[in-house]
C-alpha positions in Angstrom: -10.6 1.9 32.9 -12.2 -0.3 30.2 -12.8 -4.0 30.4 -10.7 -4.6 27.2 -7.4 -6.4 27.7 -4.4 -4.5 26.5 -1.1 -6.3 25.7 2.0 -4.9 27.4 5.7 -5.9 27.3 6.9 -5.6 30.9 10.4 -6.9 30.1 11.0 -3.7 28.3 10.5 -1.4 31.3 14.2 -0.5 31.5 14.1 0.8 27.9 10.7 2.5 28.6 12.3 4.3 31.7 15.0 5.7 29.5 12.6 6.7 26.8 10.3 8.4 29.3 13.3 10.5 30.7 14.2 11.6 27.2 10.6 12.6 26.2 10.1 14.4 29.6 13.2 16.4 29.2 12.2 17.4 25.7 8.8 18.6 26.9 10.4 20.5 29.7 12.7 22.3 27.2 9.6 23.4 25.3 7.7 24.3 28.4 10.6 26.4 29.7 10.9 28.0 26.2 14.5 26.8 25.8 13.4 25.2 22.6 11.5 27.5 20.2 7.8 27.0 19.5 6.2 29.2 16.8 2.6 30.3 16.6 1.4 31.7 13.2 -1.2 34.4 12.8 -3.8 31.9 11.5 -6.1 29.3 13.1 -4.1 26.0 13.2 -6.1 23.1 14.6 -3.9 20.1 15.5 -5.5 16.6 15.4 -3.1 14.2 17.2 -2.8 11.4 19.7 -0.6 10.2 22.5 -0.1 6.7 21.1 1.5 5.0 18.0 -1.0 3.2 15.8 -4.4 4.0 14.5 -6.8 6.0 16.6 -8.8 7.5 13.8 -7.0 10.8 13.3 -7.5 11.0 9.5 -11.3 10.4 9.6 -11.5 13.2 12.1 -9.4 15.5 9.9 -11.9 14.7 7.2 -14.8 15.5 9.5 -13.3 19.0 10.1 -12.8 19.5 6.4 -16.5 18.8 5.8 -17.4 21.1 8.7 -15.2 24.0 7.6 -14.7 23.9 3.8 -18.0 25.6 2.9 -16.9 28.7 4.7 -13.1 28.7 4.7 -10.1 27.8 2.5 -8.7 24.8 4.3 -5.1 23.4 4.2 -4.2 20.0 5.6 -0.5 19.8 6.7 1.0 16.4 7.2 4.5 15.0 7.5 3.7 12.5 4.7 4.5 9.4 6.7 6.5 6.8 4.8 6.7 8.8 1.6 9.7 8.4 -0.6 10.3 12.1 -1.0 11.6 14.8 1.3 11.1 18.5 1.9 8.0 20.6 1.3 5.5 19.3 -1.4 2.2 20.9 -2.3 -0.1 18.1 -3.5 -2.0 18.2 -6.7 -4.3 15.8 -8.6 -1.4 13.7 -9.9 0.4 13.3 -6.5 0.9 9.7 -5.4 1.1 8.1 -2.0 4.8 7.4 -2.5 5.3 11.2 -3.0 3.1 12.6 -0.2 2.1 9.6 2.0 -1.1 7.6 2.3 -3.2 9.9 4.4 -2.4 13.1 2.4 -3.1 11.2 -0.8 -6.4 10.0 0.5 -7.5 13.5 1.5 -6.4 15.1 -1.8 -8.4 12.4 -3.7 -11.5 12.9 -1.6 -11.3 16.7 -1.3 -9.5 18.0 -4.5 -10.2 21.6 -3.7 -8.5 21.4 -0.3 -4.9 22.5 -0.1 -2.8 19.5 1.0 0.9 19.9 1.9 3.5 17.7 3.4 6.7 18.5 5.2 8.5 17.0 8.2 9.4 20.5 9.1 6.0 21.9 9.9 7.2 25.5 10.5 8.8 25.6 7.1 5.6 24.3 5.6 3.6 27.0 7.3 5.8 29.6 5.9 5.3 28.2 2.4 1.5 28.2 2.9 1.4 31.7 4.2 3.5 32.9 1.3 0.8 31.9 -1.2 -1.2 34.7 -2.9 -3.8 36.2 -0.7 -6.7 34.8 -2.7 -5.3 31.3 -2.6 -3.8 31.3 0.9 -5.4 29.0 3.4 -7.6 30.6 6.1 -7.5 27.6 8.4 -4.8 24.9 8.7 -5.5 21.4 9.9 -2.4 19.8 11.4 -2.6 16.0 10.9 -0.7 14.1 13.7 1.1 17.1 15.1 0.7 16.8 18.8 4.3 15.8 19.4 5.6 18.4 16.9 6.1 21.1 19.4 8.1 23.4 17.2 4.8 24.5 15.7 2.3 25.7 18.3 -1.3 25.2 17.2 -4.1 27.5 18.2 -6.2 24.5 19.2 -5.2 20.9 20.0 -7.5 17.9 19.7 -6.3 14.6 21.0 -7.9 11.4 19.7 -7.9 8.3 21.9 -9.4 5.0 20.8 -12.2 3.5 23.0 -10.5 0.1 22.9 -7.1 1.5 24.0 -7.6 4.7 26.1 -4.4 6.6 26.8 -5.2 6.5 30.5 -5.0 2.7 30.4 -1.8 2.6 28.3 1.9 2.7 29.2 4.9 4.4 27.7 6.8 2.9 24.8 8.0 0.2 24.3 6.1 -1.4 27.2 2.9 0.1 25.7 2.1 2.5 22.9 2.3 5.9 24.6 4.6 8.3 22.7 4.8 10.4 25.9 3.4 10.3 29.4 -0.4 10.4 29.8 -0.1 13.7 31.8 0.9 15.4 28.5 -2.8 15.5 27.7 -2.8 18.7 29.7 -1.6 20.4 26.4 -4.8 19.4 24.7 -7.9 21.6 24.5 -10.3 18.7 23.5 -10.2 15.0 23.9 -12.2 12.8 21.5 -12.8 9.2 22.4 -13.0 7.5 19.0 -14.2 4.1 17.7 -16.8 3.8 20.4 -19.5 1.0 20.1 -22.7 2.3 18.5 -24.3 1.8 21.9 -22.6 2.1 25.2 -24.2 1.1 28.5 -25.4 4.4 30.0 -24.0 3.6 33.4 -20.6 2.9 32.0 -20.7 5.9 29.7 -21.4 8.3 32.5 -18.8 6.6 34.7 -16.2 7.0 31.9 -17.2 10.6 31.4 -16.9 11.3 35.1 -13.5 9.7 35.5 -12.0 11.4 32.4 -13.5 14.8 33.4 -12.2 14.6 36.9 -8.7 13.7 35.8 -8.6 16.3 33.0 -10.8 19.2 34.1 -9.3 21.6 31.6 -10.2 19.4 28.6 -13.5 19.1 26.8 -14.5 15.4 26.2 -16.4 14.0 23.3 -17.4 10.5 22.1 -17.5 9.3 18.5 -17.8 6.1 16.5 -16.8 5.1 13.0 -19.6 5.0 10.5 -19.0 3.0 7.3 -20.4 4.3 4.1 -21.3 2.6 0.8 -18.5 0.8 -1.0 -16.7 2.8 -3.7 -14.6 1.7 -6.6 -10.8 1.9 -6.2 -10.7 2.5 -9.9 -14.0 4.3 -10.8 -13.2 5.1 -14.4 -15.1 2.8 -16.7 -16.5 0.6 -13.9 -19.8 2.4 -13.4 -21.8 -0.7 -14.4 -20.3 -2.7 -11.6 -21.6 -0.5 -8.8 -23.6 -2.1 -6.0 -26.1 -0.8 -3.5 -24.9 -3.0 -0.7 -22.2 -5.6 0.1 -23.5 -8.9 -1.4 -24.1 -11.4 1.4 -23.6 -14.6 -0.5 -20.7 -13.7 -2.8 -17.1 -14.5 -2.1 -15.1 -11.5 -0.7 -11.4 -11.1 -0.4 -10.7 -8.6 2.3 -7.3 -6.9 2.3 -6.0 -4.6 5.0 -2.8 -2.7 5.5 -3.7 -0.5 8.5 -2.7 -0.5 12.2 -6.0 -1.8 13.6 -8.0 -3.7 11.0 -10.4 -5.5 13.5 -13.4 -3.1 13.2 -13.1 -3.1 9.4 -13.0 -6.9 9.3 -15.9 -7.2 11.7 -18.0 -4.8 9.6 -17.5 -6.7 6.4 -18.2 -10.0 8.1 -21.4 -8.6 9.5 -22.6 -8.2 5.9 -21.2 -11.2 4.1 -20.7 -14.9 5.0 -17.9 -15.9 2.6 -15.0 -13.6 3.6 -11.3 -14.4 3.3 -8.9 -12.0 5.0 -5.3 -10.9 4.2 -3.7 -8.5 6.7 -0.5 -6.5 6.2 1.5 -4.0 8.2 0.3 -0.4 8.5 1.3 1.6 5.3 2.2 -1.6 3.6 3.4 -1.2 0.0 1.9 -4.1 -2.0 4.5 -6.1 -3.9 4.4 -8.6 -6.8 4.6 -11.4 -4.1 1.6 -9.9 -2.4 -0.4 -9.9 -5.6 0.5 -13.6 -6.1 -0.8 -14.3 -2.5 -4.0 -12.5 -3.3 -4.4 -14.5 -6.6 -3.9 -17.7 -4.6 -6.7 -16.7 -2.3 -9.0 -15.8 -5.1 -8.4 -19.1 -6.9 -9.8 -20.9 -3.8 -13.1 -19.2 -4.1 -16.2 -20.6 -5.7 -17.5 -17.3 -7.2 -16.4 -16.6 -10.8 -15.9 -13.0 -10.0 -15.3 -12.5 -6.3 -15.2 -9.1 -4.8 -12.0 -7.5 -3.5 -12.4 -5.0 -0.7 -9.7 -2.7 0.7 -9.6 -0.2 3.5 -9.9 3.4 2.4 -6.3 4.2 3.3 -5.0 1.2 1.3 -7.0 2.4 -1.7 -4.9 5.6 -1.8 -1.8 3.5 -2.4 -3.4 1.0 -4.8 -4.5 3.7 -7.3 -0.9 4.3 -8.3 0.3 0.7 -8.0 0.8 -0.8 -11.5 1.1 -4.3 -10.2 -2.7 -5.0 -9.8 -4.1 -6.8 -12.9 -6.5 -4.9 -15.1 -9.0 -7.7 -14.9 -9.4 -7.2 -11.1 -10.1 -3.5 -11.3 -13.9 -3.7 -12.0 -14.3 -5.6 -8.7 -11.9 -3.7 -6.5 -13.6 -1.6 -3.8 -12.9 0.2 -0.6 -15.1 1.0 2.3 -15.2 4.8 3.1 -15.5 5.8 6.8 -16.6 8.9 8.6 -16.9 10.0 12.2 -20.1 10.5 14.0 -20.7 11.8 17.5 -22.6 9.4 19.8 -25.0 12.1 20.9 -26.5 14.5 18.3 -26.3 17.4 20.7 -22.7 16.6 21.4 -21.8 17.0 17.8 -23.6 20.4 17.6 -21.7 21.6 20.6 -18.4 20.5 19.2 -19.1 22.1 15.8 -20.1 25.4 17.4 -16.9 25.5 19.6 -14.7 24.9 16.5 -16.4 27.6 14.5 -16.2 30.0 17.4 -12.5 29.3 17.9 -11.8 30.0 14.2 -13.8 33.2 14.2 -12.0 34.4 17.3 -8.6 33.7 15.9 -9.3 35.3 12.6 -10.6 38.4 14.4 -7.5 38.4 16.6 -5.2 38.6 13.6 -7.4 40.6 11.2 -5.3 43.7 11.3 -2.0 41.8 11.0 -0.6 41.7 7.5 0.9 38.3 6.7 
């Protein structure tokens, strides 16, 4: 559908065929109620996707937090991907990424008043959350990356699909990146196309809208892009004097990324600065002593006496609890916060209103049910 080239691995079609059979049978078992799917008496909004890799789920969860937290007590429930712990954990201000995962750690740092919990067993986690005292219990739960976790049935499902790799253009794993067949989108209530360019050719925009709407009539379709905010200190304590108003164009910058798709992040920094060196690592990478040495080698090549070191926001969540980074670096270690914005102002207002209406409806539905 898009003009962007997507890399596939056609030699793996036999494996993909077997994988698709397994996923399809699993979905049938849930559809036919042969496997249990539990809905809890509380609004549960799932933010998920159909592919592996970064589509912008976490920034969208944060968008919902900003929208809802002034009116409701919010809990974010994540599986805590790549954490070194197990079972149910309720995050607090001392929780680290190794304990609760990168995304959960990032959210708790940015929104300390929000309840953040992790558990691979989402139903068990929901029972823990609903067992909290009534004045502390969440009123709305945001389920981060839970579209394939069908044992827990959300009250509303939002699927995020990246503009540069739409699920309708993709193929099943391992040929492509689809976790399940594209037709599974029928379980979603809303589709959000993320990471769109700031400006889209109107003719292409309406063509895309028409095609997506015709194929998925039951879904509501929205378009968003990533907005980058002002750089923030990874270690803000004691470094207030080193704040800047904007990224310095003529200074040396070492850009470090450990996310699934670093291209937009890299392009953004390079649009500001002319002297940028880039080191990329795998998604959720845990930085080691060897990595620090590699960074030091890059820094030593730079002409600036104090070059800037910029990380992605998700990497910053891990770095804060990593003792390997030298103290002398900390005053110049920054990350670039991101947020989601709807391409059309009216589109955002419509989306917000529908979310608020859904929550009010669910709360009213269960108001007489004692939890």
